[in-house]
KELO-462189 format. One record per residue (C-alpha): residue in three letters; residue number from 0; x, y, z. Coordinates in pm, 1 decimal. Layout:
BEGIN
- ALA	NUM	X	Y	Z
...
***
This chain:
BEGIN
- MET	0	-2.3	-29.6	25.5
- LYS	1	99.2	368.0	-76.2
- SER	2	21.7	679.4	89.1
- GLU	3	53.3	1045.9	74.9
- THR	4	-80.5	1363.6	225.4
- TYR	5	-196.2	1605.1	-14.9
- PRO	6	-248.9	2009.1	150.5
- MET	7	-623.7	2102.5	106.9
- GLN	8	-548.9	2474.5	90.0
- LEU	9	-818.3	2643.9	-130.4
- ALA	10	-963.7	2999.5	-36.7
- GLY	11	-1079.8	2996.5	306.1
- SER	12	-891.3	2699.2	400.0
- GLN	13	-818.6	2604.2	751.8
- PRO	14	-441.2	2510.3	789.1
- TYR	15	-524.1	2145.1	901.4
- ALA	16	-733.8	2099.2	569.5
- LYS	17	-552.8	1785.1	384.3
- LEU	18	-658.7	1454.3	192.6
- THR	19	-458.5	1153.0	229.5
- THR	20	-499.3	859.1	-13.5
- TYR	21	-444.4	510.2	67.7
- ILE	22	-353.1	335.4	-279.0
- GLN	23	-335.2	-57.2	-335.9
- GLU	24	11.4	-98.4	-546.9
- GLU	25	-18.4	-312.4	-860.1
- SER	26	130.8	-637.6	-823.3
- THR	27	190.2	-914.1	-1051.8
- GLU	28	85.7	-1167.4	-830.9
- ILE	29	-302.8	-969.8	-802.9
- LEU	30	-438.8	-891.0	-1132.1
- ILE	31	-663.8	-616.1	-1081.5
- SER	32	-576.6	-328.3	-1316.5
- GLN	33	-815.4	-80.4	-1169.8
- ARG	34	-1050.0	-41.1	-860.6
- PRO	35	-1294.2	164.0	-692.1
- LEU	36	-1139.8	418.4	-469.3
- VAL	37	-1373.2	527.6	-140.3
- LEU	38	-1309.8	837.9	-0.9
- VAL	39	-1435.7	929.5	293.8
- CYS	40	-1519.3	1264.3	476.4
- PRO	41	-1570.6	1208.4	804.5
- GLY	42	-1838.6	1355.0	1057.2
- GLY	43	-1792.7	1593.6	1351.3
- ALA	44	-2141.7	1849.1	1323.6
- TYR	45	-1874.1	2086.7	1095.5
- ALA	46	-1710.3	2181.6	1421.8
- PHE	47	-1460.0	1866.8	1397.5
- THR	48	-1346.5	1551.0	1204.3
- SER	49	-1386.2	1224.5	1381.1
- ASP	50	-1121.3	998.4	1455.4
- ARG	51	-1343.4	705.1	1471.6
- GLU	52	-1495.4	796.7	1130.6
- ALA	53	-1170.0	836.2	979.5
- ASP	54	-863.3	604.3	912.5
- PRO	55	-1089.9	279.3	1062.2
- LEU	56	-1325.4	325.8	718.4
- ALA	57	-1065.6	400.7	490.8
- LEU	58	-859.7	55.8	650.4
- GLN	59	-1180.8	-145.2	604.0
- PHE	60	-1238.6	-25.4	247.6
- LEU	61	-878.4	-73.4	205.3
- ALA	62	-927.2	-463.1	305.0
- MET	63	-1245.9	-486.6	96.5
- GLY	64	-1008.8	-418.7	-220.0
- TYR	65	-1069.6	-105.1	-305.5
- HIS	66	-824.3	207.2	-274.3
- ALA	67	-931.3	488.3	4.5
- ALA	68	-865.3	815.2	101.2
- VAL	69	-980.3	1085.5	418.1
- LEU	70	-1076.5	1421.0	341.6
- ARG	71	-974.2	1619.6	674.4
- TYR	72	-1215.9	1917.1	544.3
- SER	73	-1230.6	2287.8	684.4
- VAL	74	-1479.3	2332.7	955.0
- ALA	75	-1573.6	2588.1	1185.5
- PRO	76	-1509.9	2906.7	1107.3
- ALA	77	-1451.0	2779.4	774.2
- THR	78	-1810.8	2817.9	639.1
- PHE	79	-2015.0	2711.7	310.1
- PRO	80	-1909.3	2643.7	59.0
- THR	81	-1497.9	2603.6	139.7
- SER	82	-1545.8	2216.4	237.5
- LEU	83	-1764.4	2136.8	-16.4
- CYS	84	-1464.5	2305.4	-260.9
- GLU	85	-1180.9	2073.0	-97.2
- LEU	86	-1421.2	1770.1	-149.0
- ALA	87	-1425.1	1853.0	-550.5
- TYR	88	-1082.7	1959.1	-550.9
- SER	89	-1020.1	1589.0	-401.7
- ILE	90	-1229.9	1417.2	-660.2
- ARG	91	-1053.7	1611.0	-959.5
- LEU	92	-680.6	1519.4	-787.9
- ILE	93	-781.3	1171.9	-756.4
- ARG	94	-912.9	1133.2	-1122.3
- GLU	95	-647.4	1345.8	-1275.6
- HIS	96	-395.3	996.2	-1112.4
- ALA	97	-618.2	766.2	-1193.3
- THR	98	-367.9	607.2	-1465.9
- GLU	99	-106.2	624.5	-1220.4
- TRP	100	-276.4	491.7	-892.9
- HIS	101	-479.1	226.0	-1109.8
- VAL	102	-837.1	407.1	-1019.8
- ASN	103	-1145.0	357.8	-1193.0
- PRO	104	-1189.5	713.8	-1290.4
- ASP	105	-1594.9	596.3	-1321.7
- GLN	106	-1589.7	454.8	-950.7
- ILE	107	-1527.1	725.6	-715.2
- ILE	108	-1729.9	673.8	-441.5
- VAL	109	-1763.4	941.2	-183.9
- LEU	110	-1854.7	862.5	241.2
- GLY	111	-1961.0	1083.2	456.0
- CYS	112	-2115.0	1065.2	845.9
- SER	113	-2332.5	1247.3	993.3
- ALA	114	-2245.0	1586.6	890.6
- GLY	115	-1923.8	1443.4	641.9
- GLY	116	-2245.5	1270.9	497.3
- HIS	117	-2443.6	1605.5	443.5
- LEU	118	-2085.4	1708.2	309.3
- ALA	119	-2054.0	1370.3	100.7
- ALA	120	-2429.1	1404.5	-28.9
- SER	121	-2374.0	1812.5	-120.2
- MET	122	-2164.3	1697.2	-343.8
- GLY	123	-2402.6	1464.8	-513.1
- VAL	124	-2653.0	1690.7	-564.0
- PHE	125	-2380.4	2049.5	-624.4
- TRP	126	-2124.3	1932.9	-857.0
- ASN	127	-2315.7	2008.7	-1169.8
- ARG	128	-2359.3	2387.2	-1021.1
- ASP	129	-2222.6	2739.8	-1171.3
- PHE	130	-2156.6	2792.5	-808.1
- LEU	131	-1907.4	2539.0	-782.0
- ALA	132	-1695.0	2575.4	-1022.3
- LYS	133	-1649.4	2975.7	-987.2
- ALA	134	-1556.2	2880.3	-642.1
- LEU	135	-1262.9	2649.7	-751.0
- ASN	136	-1151.3	2929.0	-1034.7
- MET	137	-1254.4	2660.2	-1311.7
- GLU	138	-1433.6	2679.2	-1641.0
- THR	139	-1841.0	2578.6	-1602.5
- GLU	140	-1770.0	2249.3	-1845.0
- ASP	141	-1540.9	2105.2	-1630.2
- HIS	142	-1818.1	2023.6	-1387.4
- ARG	143	-1736.6	1645.7	-1421.2
- GLN	144	-1372.6	1618.7	-1317.0
- TRP	145	-1549.8	1676.7	-997.5
- LYS	146	-1870.3	1471.8	-1000.8
- PRO	147	-1908.1	1163.6	-724.3
- ASP	148	-1975.8	820.7	-895.7
- GLY	149	-2189.3	713.0	-556.1
- MET	150	-2233.5	820.2	-226.8
- ILE	151	-2230.7	606.9	99.1
- LEU	152	-2406.7	808.0	342.1
- CYS	153	-2387.9	675.7	732.8
- TYR	154	-2679.2	819.1	958.2
- PRO	155	-2635.3	1150.8	738.6
- VAL	156	-2738.6	1535.2	830.2
- ILE	157	-2963.5	1597.6	527.4
- THR	158	-3270.8	1829.8	649.2
- ALA	159	-3212.1	2187.6	815.8
- GLY	160	-3596.6	2161.1	869.9
- GLU	161	-3811.4	1991.5	1136.9
- PHE	162	-3549.7	1723.8	1194.2
- ALA	163	-3232.6	1939.6	1150.5
- HIS	164	-2895.8	1896.0	1340.9
- ARG	165	-2902.2	2269.1	1461.0
- GLY	166	-2560.4	2249.0	1556.1
- SER	167	-2423.6	2141.1	1181.9
- PHE	168	-2605.5	2419.5	1001.4
- ASP	169	-2506.4	2678.4	1247.5
- ASN	170	-2137.8	2605.0	1188.6
- LEU	171	-2183.3	2562.1	809.3
- ILE	172	-2305.5	2879.9	786.5
- GLY	173	-2159.0	3076.1	1063.1
- ASP	174	-2236.3	3452.3	979.6
- ARG	175	-2287.2	3437.3	608.8
- GLU	176	-2680.0	3334.0	590.8
- ALA	177	-2713.7	3642.5	331.6
- GLU	178	-2421.3	3558.9	120.6
- ILE	179	-2479.6	3206.1	79.3
- SER	180	-2880.3	3294.2	15.0
- GLN	181	-2738.9	3470.0	-287.4
- ILE	182	-2539.9	3210.3	-388.5
- PHE	183	-2866.1	3001.3	-438.1
- GLY	184	-3125.7	3269.4	-464.9
- ALA	185	-3320.1	3104.5	-186.7
- PRO	186	-3283.3	3105.4	192.8
- ALA	187	-2959.3	2933.6	303.1
- LEU	188	-3125.4	2677.6	549.5
- GLU	189	-3358.4	2603.8	263.1
- ALA	190	-3121.3	2533.5	-13.8
- LEU	191	-2897.9	2326.0	241.4
- SER	192	-3129.6	2108.6	288.2
- LEU	193	-3042.9	1866.6	70.6
- GLU	194	-3365.9	1662.7	20.0
- ASN	195	-3428.2	1989.0	-155.3
- GLN	196	-3141.5	1939.6	-407.2
- VAL	197	-3159.7	1603.2	-570.6
- SER	198	-3222.4	1521.0	-905.3
- SER	199	-3185.6	1296.7	-1174.9
- ASP	200	-2793.6	1409.1	-1195.9
- THR	201	-2737.2	1307.4	-845.8
- PRO	202	-2527.8	999.4	-803.3
- PRO	203	-2656.2	677.9	-655.9
- ALA	204	-2598.5	635.8	-305.9
- PHE	205	-2613.6	362.1	-26.0
- LEU	206	-2776.0	467.3	314.6
- TRP	207	-2804.0	352.3	682.4
- HIS	208	-2927.9	504.9	994.8
- THR	209	-3062.8	395.9	1293.5
- SER	210	-3402.6	440.4	1421.8
- THR	211	-3295.8	534.3	1781.2
- ASP	212	-3023.9	803.8	1663.2
- ASP	213	-3120.8	1049.5	1925.4
- GLY	214	-2830.3	1331.8	1741.1
- VAL	215	-2899.3	1284.3	1360.9
- PRO	216	-3294.2	1163.3	1358.7
- MET	217	-3319.8	889.7	1097.3
- GLU	218	-3621.8	1117.1	924.2
- ASN	219	-3290.1	1262.2	724.8
- SER	220	-3219.2	940.8	552.0
- LEU	221	-3627.1	903.8	514.8
- LEU	222	-3613.1	1282.8	341.7
- PHE	223	-3316.1	1210.2	109.3
- VAL	224	-3381.1	885.7	-22.3
- ASN	225	-3758.6	985.8	-114.8
- ALA	226	-3641.9	1280.7	-283.6
- MET	227	-3387.5	1001.1	-449.9
- ARG	228	-3703.1	788.5	-533.4
- ARG	229	-3886.4	1069.8	-723.0
- ALA	230	-3582.4	1192.5	-897.1
- GLY	231	-3554.3	800.2	-1044.6
- VAL	232	-3232.1	782.6	-876.0
- ASN	233	-3079.4	397.7	-790.0
- THR	234	-3066.9	409.2	-390.7
- GLU	235	-2999.5	133.0	-97.4
- LEU	236	-3134.8	203.8	242.1
- HIS	237	-3118.8	50.5	548.8
- ILE	238	-3265.3	115.3	921.0
- TYR	239	-3137.4	-72.4	1245.5
- PRO	240	-3404.4	-40.9	1510.5
- VAL	241	-3144.8	-19.0	1742.6
- GLY	242	-2843.5	201.3	1799.8
- CYS	243	-2665.3	528.9	1900.3
- HIS	244	-2558.8	786.4	1679.7
- GLY	245	-2193.1	817.3	1542.7
- LEU	246	-2133.4	444.5	1549.3
- SER	247	-1919.8	438.5	1264.0
- LEU	248	-1841.5	26.7	1200.8
- ALA	249	-2012.9	8.7	1529.4
- ASN	250	-1726.6	-219.4	1649.3
- ARG	251	-1466.8	-246.0	1956.5
- LEU	252	-1198.1	-21.3	1748.2
- THR	253	-1437.6	264.9	1695.4
- ASN	254	-1556.7	286.8	2050.4
- ASN	255	-1939.4	209.7	1987.0
- VAL	256	-2023.6	-160.1	1981.1
- GLN	257	-2361.8	-229.4	1827.1
- LYS	258	-2350.9	-584.0	1718.1
- GLU	259	-2672.1	-532.4	1502.8
- CYS	260	-2530.5	-254.1	1306.1
- GLN	261	-2263.4	-417.6	1197.5
- SER	262	-2395.2	-572.6	904.5
- TRP	263	-2366.7	-236.5	693.4
- VAL	264	-2014.6	-252.0	600.4
- PHE	265	-2094.3	-643.7	434.9
- LEU	266	-2403.3	-409.8	284.9
- VAL	267	-2206.3	-195.8	145.7
- HIS	268	-1976.0	-431.0	22.5
- THR	269	-2243.3	-585.2	-195.3
- TRP	270	-2361.2	-247.3	-319.6
- ILE	271	-2053.6	-147.0	-431.1
- GLU	272	-1970.6	-477.6	-611.6
- SER	273	-2292.3	-514.3	-803.7
- GLN	274	-2312.7	-139.0	-861.3
- TYR	275	-2002.1	-84.9	-994.3
- VAL	276	-1753.5	-389.8	-988.7
- GLU	277	-1947.5	-629.6	-1200.3
- LYS	278	-2100.4	-392.6	-1433.7
- THR	279	-1736.7	-334.6	-1570.5
- GLU	280	-1611.6	-714.5	-1548.8
***
């Protein structure tokens, strides 16, 4: 395995923002020419990025035979769209190195937990918006350079409405509500409620949540899945009957053991294989 770190220093980025890649090295004994890459966005209410939702997840996907990467994106006092630009730049960087790293450029999947799920889903719904190209100082026809090919959303923050995790939106918007509203031509909270932004251009998604999540209610996932269904986008959802917020792998390694929820790892492996790998073989 080859690991490298790339600073993510864009306009508004915090000094710690970085992308760390974990690339499976080519081997004559393992005849795989290209692999999917799972790009992990840890949660943390846009106030920090969680350790238990970072490397442990990346290593899990490495064990499945995929490449992985972790984005430690900028959080408060950084505001929207700084972290989204960092994620877009990360996807673009991976795609530019796809041949060198043996990444399938059509199988770059973003994974996000909690507020990281909001970031990953934001990439899925906003990838083709002109405001993002402008923020990246790129031409609008370059949109597809940072389009994710799929999303894995673990107990994601989605809505700023009735079932919102208010702290995430407070940190994401900061004191820039008027400016963000101007970007969208709509109130910032309405625009950043991602169930309002899904379209037929949104990539496929795998979501899981627990019905007893009292940090980010499961209605966040339900709202997003309903919007995906209306848009005709392929989606898989699993709701577990028990489990607190922030489970990550739901095992001893990630400090929250919930055996009922550990199966999501095997389910998402099957989803990636059937949705991406088997279609290219």
